[in-house]
C-alpha positions, 0 to 999 in steps of 0.5 A: 682176309681170306676164307680159310682165316674164319672159324666155321661158324664165321663161314655158316654165319658168313653163307647166311649173311649172303642168303640173307642179302640174296632173299633181298635183292629178290624181294622176298621176305622170310615167311615167302620163303617159309612157304616156298621152302617149306621149311619153318620160318624159324629155320630160315631165321635160324639159317640167315644168323648163322645158325648150324645147318643141314645141306638139305636145308641149304639146296631148298633155301637156293631152290626155294631163292631159284638159284639152284645153279650157282652149286655149280660156281661151288662144287663143278663137275669135274671130267677125268683130266685125259692124263689121269684116264692113261695113267688108270688105263680107260677108269675112274679112279673111286678111291684115294690112296696114300702118299708115297713121297 
């Protein structure tokens, strides 16, 4: 099933499951992860159960797991395409505009 078929809360649950798998793969206890990340153990438990959490919490957990480089696979840095650069006369786009079709 495509991730687009999941509800937002199902995606949170899947992220929590994957973070837990990564933690166990690295043989780190929830207590140790809480100390490494600076988060409460109850926060770690909540994330792993799929409770809503902040982007900051996500970054703190990834940093503690030494998995920050995974963010590049989520949102790789995008360069400006040569065509767009020419279209906008060498300036990078700063905002979106309405599409007129």
